[in-house]
FIVOZA-26317 format. One record per residue (C-alpha): x, y, z; residue in one letter. Coordinates in nm, 2 decimals, m for minus. Layout:
% residues N
X Y Z a
...
This chain:
% residues 366
12.07 12.65 11.30 m
11.87 12.62 11.63 e
11.62 12.89 11.52 t
11.57 12.73 11.18 a
11.53 12.39 11.33 l
11.28 12.52 11.58 a
11.07 12.65 11.30 e
11.11 12.34 11.09 y
11.02 12.11 11.38 l
10.72 12.31 11.50 d
10.45 12.06 11.57 g
10.70 11.78 11.62 f
10.44 11.52 11.72 t
10.19 11.61 11.45 r
10.02 11.32 11.28 r
10.09 11.40 10.92 d
9.87 11.11 10.81 w
9.56 11.21 11.00 e
9.27 11.34 10.80 t
8.98 11.25 11.02 l
8.86 11.43 11.33 d
8.94 11.18 11.61 r
8.69 11.36 11.85 e
8.41 11.28 11.61 a
8.47 10.90 11.59 v
8.18 10.72 11.74 t
8.23 10.37 11.59 d
8.60 10.28 11.63 p
8.74 9.97 11.46 v
8.67 9.67 11.68 r
8.99 9.46 11.72 v
9.03 9.09 11.81 a
9.37 9.04 11.99 v
9.52 8.71 11.91 v
9.81 8.62 12.15 g
9.82 8.75 12.51 l
10.19 8.76 12.59 g
10.35 9.04 12.79 w
10.36 9.28 12.50 f
10.00 9.24 12.41 a
9.89 9.27 12.78 r
10.12 9.56 12.88 e
10.14 9.76 12.56 w
9.90 9.65 12.28 a
9.58 9.64 12.48 l
9.65 9.98 12.65 p
9.75 10.12 12.31 g
9.42 10.00 12.15 i
9.23 10.16 12.43 a
9.41 10.49 12.41 r
9.35 10.52 12.04 s
9.04 10.70 11.94 a
9.01 10.49 11.63 y
9.02 10.14 11.79 t
8.87 9.93 12.07 e
8.95 9.57 12.17 a
8.64 9.35 12.18 t
8.77 8.99 12.16 v
9.08 8.81 12.30 v
9.22 8.46 12.24 t
9.53 8.27 12.33 d
9.64 7.90 12.38 i
9.67 7.99 12.75 d
9.32 7.96 12.88 a
9.40 8.12 13.21 d
9.55 8.43 13.04 a
9.23 8.46 12.83 v
9.01 8.44 13.14 e
9.22 8.70 13.32 t
9.25 8.95 13.03 v
8.88 8.92 12.93 a
8.78 9.01 13.29 a
9.03 9.29 13.32 e
8.93 9.45 12.99 h
8.56 9.35 12.97 d
8.59 9.18 12.63 v
8.47 8.86 12.47 t
8.69 8.55 12.53 k
8.72 8.28 12.28 v
8.95 7.98 12.24 d
9.18 7.96 11.94 p
8.98 7.68 11.76 d
8.66 7.88 11.80 a
8.84 8.19 11.68 f
8.97 8.01 11.37 r
8.62 7.88 11.29 s
8.48 8.23 11.30 g
8.25 8.16 11.59 a
8.24 8.52 11.71 v
8.35 8.69 11.39 a
8.06 8.94 11.42 d
8.22 9.08 11.73 a
8.53 9.23 11.55 y
8.62 9.42 11.23 d
9.00 9.36 11.24 a
9.25 9.11 11.39 v
9.58 9.19 11.56 y
9.81 8.88 11.55 v
10.08 8.89 11.83 a
10.17 8.52 11.86 t
10.50 8.34 11.80 p
10.64 8.40 11.45 n
10.57 8.05 11.32 a
10.21 8.07 11.41 t
10.13 8.40 11.23 h
10.03 8.23 10.90 l
9.76 8.01 11.06 g
9.59 8.30 11.24 y
9.62 8.53 10.95 v
9.47 8.27 10.71 r
9.17 8.23 10.95 a
9.12 8.61 10.97 a
9.15 8.65 10.59 a
8.89 8.38 10.54 k
8.66 8.58 10.76 q
8.72 8.89 10.55 g
8.89 9.08 10.84 k
9.15 9.35 10.82 a
9.48 9.23 10.97 i
9.76 9.39 11.17 l
10.03 9.13 11.20 c
10.34 9.16 11.43 e
10.68 9.17 11.27 k
10.87 8.98 11.14 p
10.59 8.84 10.92 l
10.68 8.47 10.98 e
10.96 8.24 11.08 s
11.08 8.17 10.72 t
11.08 8.36 10.39 l
10.86 8.09 10.23 d
10.59 8.12 10.51 r
10.61 8.50 10.49 a
10.54 8.49 10.12 r
10.24 8.26 10.18 r
10.11 8.49 10.44 l
10.11 8.79 10.21 v
9.95 8.57 9.93 d
9.67 8.47 10.16 v
9.58 8.83 10.23 c
9.61 8.92 9.86 r
9.39 8.64 9.75 e
9.13 8.72 10.01 a
9.15 9.09 9.92 d
9.19 9.19 10.29 v
9.41 9.48 10.40 p
9.73 9.37 10.58 l
9.94 9.60 10.79 m
10.26 9.49 10.96 v
10.35 9.62 11.31 g
10.63 9.85 11.24 y
10.56 10.09 11.53 r
10.87 10.29 11.45 m
10.71 10.42 11.13 q
10.43 10.59 11.32 t
10.65 10.74 11.59 d
10.68 11.11 11.53 p
11.06 11.11 11.62 a
11.13 10.87 11.33 v
10.90 11.05 11.09 r
11.07 11.39 11.17 r
11.41 11.23 11.13 l
11.30 11.10 10.79 r
11.17 11.45 10.70 d
11.50 11.61 10.79 l
11.70 11.35 10.60 r
11.47 11.41 10.30 s
11.51 11.79 10.33 a
11.89 11.76 10.30 g
11.98 11.86 10.65 v
12.27 11.61 10.66 v
12.35 11.65 10.29 g
12.41 11.33 10.11 d
12.38 11.03 10.34 v
12.72 10.85 10.37 v
12.64 10.57 10.62 h
12.41 10.46 10.90 v
12.50 10.30 11.23 h
12.23 10.12 11.44 a
12.24 9.90 11.75 t
11.98 9.73 11.97 m
12.06 9.51 12.26 s
11.90 9.37 12.58 q
11.96 9.11 12.85 t
11.65 8.91 12.73 m
11.67 8.64 13.00 l
11.72 8.89 13.27 g
11.42 9.09 13.16 e
11.21 8.77 13.15 l
11.32 8.66 13.50 a
11.57 8.41 13.36 g
11.29 8.20 13.20 d
11.44 7.98 12.92 t
11.12 7.81 12.84 d
11.00 8.06 12.58 q
10.93 8.06 12.21 w
11.21 8.31 12.11 r
11.46 8.04 12.21 l
11.28 7.77 12.00 d
11.42 7.79 11.64 p
11.10 7.63 11.50 e
10.87 7.89 11.65 l
11.10 8.19 11.62 s
11.31 8.13 11.31 g
11.60 8.28 11.50 g
11.65 8.50 11.80 c
11.87 8.82 11.80 a
11.84 8.89 11.43 l
11.47 8.80 11.40 m
11.35 8.96 11.72 d
11.58 9.27 11.73 l
11.74 9.30 11.39 g
11.42 9.38 11.22 v
11.41 9.72 11.40 y
11.73 9.87 11.25 p
11.66 9.70 10.92 i
11.31 9.84 10.88 n
11.37 10.18 11.04 t
11.68 10.24 10.82 t
11.47 10.15 10.51 r
11.20 10.39 10.62 f
11.43 10.68 10.70 v
11.63 10.64 10.38 l
11.33 10.56 10.16 d
11.54 10.29 10.00 e
11.57 9.91 10.01 d
11.90 9.72 10.05 p
12.04 9.55 9.75 v
12.29 9.33 9.93 q
12.35 9.21 10.29 v
12.62 9.03 10.48 s
12.66 8.94 10.84 g
12.76 8.69 11.11 r
12.59 8.55 11.42 t
12.74 8.42 11.74 r
12.61 8.21 12.03 t
12.81 8.15 12.34 r
12.57 8.06 12.62 h
12.38 7.73 12.65 e
12.04 7.90 12.69 a
12.07 8.03 12.33 f
12.17 7.69 12.18 a
12.00 7.66 11.84 g
11.94 8.03 11.79 v
12.16 8.34 11.75 d
12.25 8.52 12.07 e
12.43 8.81 11.89 h
12.44 8.93 11.53 a
12.62 9.19 11.33 s
12.54 9.28 10.97 f
12.58 9.52 10.69 r
12.30 9.65 10.46 l
12.42 9.78 10.13 a
12.18 10.05 9.99 f
12.19 10.21 9.64 p
12.45 10.49 9.58 d
12.71 10.32 9.80 g
12.53 10.38 10.14 v
12.60 10.12 10.40 d
12.41 10.06 10.72 a
12.62 9.88 10.99 l
12.41 9.72 11.26 c
12.46 9.51 11.57 t
12.20 9.34 11.78 v
12.22 9.12 12.09 s
11.98 8.94 12.32 q
12.25 8.91 12.59 n
12.43 9.25 12.62 a
12.39 9.58 12.80 e
12.05 9.74 12.72 h
12.09 10.00 12.44 a
11.93 10.12 12.12 s
12.06 10.39 11.88 r
12.02 10.50 11.52 l
12.26 10.75 11.37 e
12.25 10.88 11.01 v
12.57 11.05 10.90 t
12.59 11.26 10.59 g
12.82 11.50 10.41 t
12.68 11.80 10.61 d
12.57 11.66 10.94 g
12.42 11.38 11.16 r
12.08 11.28 11.28 l
12.06 11.08 11.60 i
11.79 10.88 11.78 l
11.92 10.76 12.12 d
11.74 10.58 12.27 p
11.58 10.47 11.95 a
11.39 10.14 11.94 f
11.23 10.04 12.27 y
10.87 10.12 12.33 e
10.92 10.17 12.71 r
11.18 10.44 12.67 e
11.15 10.81 12.57 d
11.32 10.87 12.23 r
11.61 11.11 12.22 g
11.64 11.33 11.91 f
11.95 11.53 11.80 a
12.08 11.71 11.50 v
12.45 11.79 11.45 v
12.58 12.03 11.18 r
12.90 12.22 11.16 d
13.00 12.10 11.51 g
12.68 12.23 11.67 t
12.45 11.98 11.83 r
12.08 12.06 11.89 v
11.88 11.82 12.11 d
11.51 11.85 12.05 v
11.29 11.84 12.35 d
10.94 11.71 12.25 f
10.63 11.55 12.40 e
10.68 11.18 12.39 q
10.40 10.96 12.25 v
10.28 10.61 12.34 h
10.42 10.42 12.04 q
10.16 10.15 12.04 i
9.87 10.40 12.07 e
10.01 10.58 11.76 a
10.04 10.25 11.57 e
9.68 10.14 11.64 f
9.56 10.50 11.58 a
9.71 10.48 11.23 y
9.57 10.13 11.17 f
9.22 10.23 11.27 g
9.23 10.57 11.10 h
9.33 10.42 10.77 q
9.06 10.16 10.78 l
8.79 10.42 10.87 l
8.92 10.66 10.61 a
8.94 10.39 10.34 g
9.31 10.46 10.29 e
9.59 10.20 10.23 p
9.86 10.12 10.48 f
10.22 10.20 10.41 h
10.39 9.92 10.60 p
10.20 9.65 10.41 d
10.28 9.29 10.34 g
10.50 9.35 10.04 d
10.70 9.61 10.23 h
10.75 9.36 10.52 a
10.87 9.09 10.28 l
11.18 9.30 10.20 t
11.28 9.27 10.57 d
11.23 8.90 10.57 v
11.44 8.87 10.26 r
11.71 9.07 10.42 a
11.71 8.86 10.74 i
11.71 8.54 10.53 d
12.01 8.68 10.34 g
12.20 8.77 10.65 i
12.15 8.42 10.79 y
12.28 8.28 10.46 q
12.58 8.51 10.47 s
12.65 8.40 10.83 a
12.67 8.04 10.71 e
12.87 8.10 10.39 t
13.08 8.39 10.49 g
12.98 8.56 10.16 e
12.76 8.86 10.09 p
12.41 8.79 9.95 v
12.24 8.99 9.68 d
11.88 9.04 9.76 l
11.61 8.91 9.53 d
11.39 9.20 9.42 t
11.11 8.98 9.31 d
10.81 9.07 9.52 r
10.58 8.80 9.40 s
């Protein structure tokens, strides 16, 4: 098996979506970065800079000090949110990256859409299903391209896992197990004054912030959408009052395939995705965190092969794909309609947690 896998996985980190010559790009997509939290500063801005297809040219945030600091560090144009929404410097960017709290996505996306700009919006789309639908409608009505920030979909490890699943390496998929956990407050120096703990801004905590990773990655790997969900949430510590500290849920896919998932904002740091089939298993461990190298393993007939491959900067790959598709005039796969399925699933899991009953998912994509 090892020899066959070596041949199959040759060029593991290949960009199977890339048709342009990145060395020939002279006019990359100019990106306005909206929201300068830790992720945008430490990961998105470096990812944009590393990508041959994008460059950051404008930054904005409600924190004026952050705007001043980041603008100076990256030599980009600074603008306050009101001026951004008015389109005051719209000629300085071609696309907008929205990385603000969930409940503020719609307003910034609406402003970008009115300016006719392509949009990359962080996941989940919004804080509620209704607002997520409105966000997608705004982009559709303005006829602007919308991509959603599912960085797992452009990570080569996830794409190769999907390839192997599709090629039948594990036989028929029987079930999927996924987990993602972190000590959120510990990683943020114990700060409880943050938007993820505000139900109005976040729409939820463990499920909204972490649950979207196993939900969307499983959908991508299986190339299927769940038809039913069920789950429960738990909150034990005062800091998480009003939001979910832990969540466990089941995604029921066609053909009887179940994905069993757990997420937590207050548990030992871990992330893993395992697809088990009639003939083998595919394993990502670690799986979901941008700051960790992904581990990739295939198990068949009792033999395990761990694939050693060159790791990629996940955010660079995501922005490279975003810029490449715009320059090539090609559509995005993780678009707004695709992302709405995740928000429906999350909404259904919260409903199930309240009622104790499974929830059939509405397949209406309008």
